[in-house]
C-alpha positions as CSV (number, residue, x, y, z in Angstrom):
1,M,8.8,0.5,7.2
2,T,7.5,4.2,6.5
3,D,5.4,6.6,8.7
4,L,2.8,7.1,5.6
5,T,-0.3,6.3,6.8
6,L,-2.5,5.1,3.6
7,E,-6.2,6.5,3.1
8,D,-7.8,3.7,0.5
9,N,-11.1,5.0,-0.5
10,G,-11.6,2.1,-3.3
11,K,-9.4,3.4,-6.4
12,E,-6.7,5.3,-5.0
13,L,-4.2,5.2,-1.8
14,T,-3.5,8.7,-0.4
15,T,-1.6,9.8,2.4
16,E,-0.8,13.8,3.2
17,V,3.0,15.0,3.6
18,D,3.7,18.5,4.5
19,G,-0.1,19.6,3.8
20,R,0.0,17.9,0.4
21,E,-1.3,14.7,-0.7
22,L,0.9,12.2,-2.1
23,V,-1.2,9.2,-3.9
24,I,-1.3,6.1,-6.1
25,R,-4.1,4.8,-8.4
26,Y,-4.9,1.5,-8.7
27,G,-7.3,-0.9,-9.9
28,W,-8.3,-4.7,-9.5
29,M,-7.3,-7.1,-12.1
30,K,-8.8,-10.2,-10.7
31,D,-9.6,-11.6,-6.6
32,G,-6.2,-10.4,-5.6
33,V,-4.4,-9.1,-7.7
34,M,-4.2,-4.9,-8.0
35,R,-3.0,-2.8,-10.5
36,V,-0.4,0.0,-10.1
37,D,-1.7,2.9,-12.7
38,F,-0.2,5.7,-11.2
39,V,2.5,7.0,-8.6
40,G,2.0,10.6,-7.9
41,V,4.2,12.9,-5.6
42,P,3.9,17.0,-5.9
43,D,7.0,18.4,-7.7
44,E,7.6,20.4,-3.9
45,L,8.1,17.2,-2.2
46,G,10.6,15.8,-5.0
47,G,13.9,14.7,-4.2
48,R,13.1,13.6,-0.6
49,G,12.4,9.4,-0.9
50,L,8.5,9.8,-0.3
51,G,7.9,8.1,-4.0
52,T,10.0,4.9,-2.9
53,R,8.0,5.1,0.4
54,L,4.4,5.6,-1.2
55,V,5.7,2.2,-2.9
56,G,7.2,0.4,-0.2
57,R,4.1,1.4,2.1
58,L,2.0,-0.2,-0.5
59,V,4.2,-3.6,-0.5
60,E,3.7,-3.5,3.7
61,K,-0.2,-3.0,2.7
62,A,0.0,-5.9,0.0
63,R,2.2,-8.3,2.4
64,A,-0.9,-7.7,5.4
65,E,-3.6,-8.2,3.1
66,E,-2.6,-11.0,0.5
67,F,-2.8,-9.6,-2.4
68,S,-0.3,-8.9,-5.3
69,L,1.1,-6.2,-7.6
70,V,1.1,-5.7,-11.4
71,P,3.3,-2.4,-11.4
72,V,1.5,-0.7,-14.7
73,C,3.1,3.1,-13.7
74,G,6.4,3.5,-15.1
75,F,7.9,4.7,-11.3
76,A,6.4,1.9,-9.3
77,R,7.5,-0.5,-12.0
78,A,11.3,0.5,-11.1
79,Q,10.7,0.9,-7.7
80,L,9.8,-2.8,-7.7
81,Q,12.2,-3.7,-9.5
82,R,15.2,-2.0,-7.7
83,H,14.1,-3.9,-4.4
84,P,14.8,-7.5,-4.5
85,E,13.2,-7.6,-1.3
86,W,9.6,-6.5,-3.2
87,H,9.0,-9.4,-5.5
88,D,7.4,-11.8,-3.4
89,V,4.5,-9.5,-3.9
90,L,4.8,-9.5,-7.7
91,A,2.0,-11.2,-9.4
């Protein structure tokens, strides 16, 4: 879906675009269920669809690594609701 490469430090997934960091903060609710707490894109990169691409990359990761998502972040929740093709990863 995207060319974004996510780096995982155990509490955040990050990637860089034009020298700026995009981030997803998360925690584990239980085995196999990730809570998505925050999706962040710097204001100067806004309007380019990067937040949606970032959530889409997380969906790909969830499928590949076989875990489910609980979106606490309003943006992540809205994007997951807008994309029925992503509903398979919702817990």
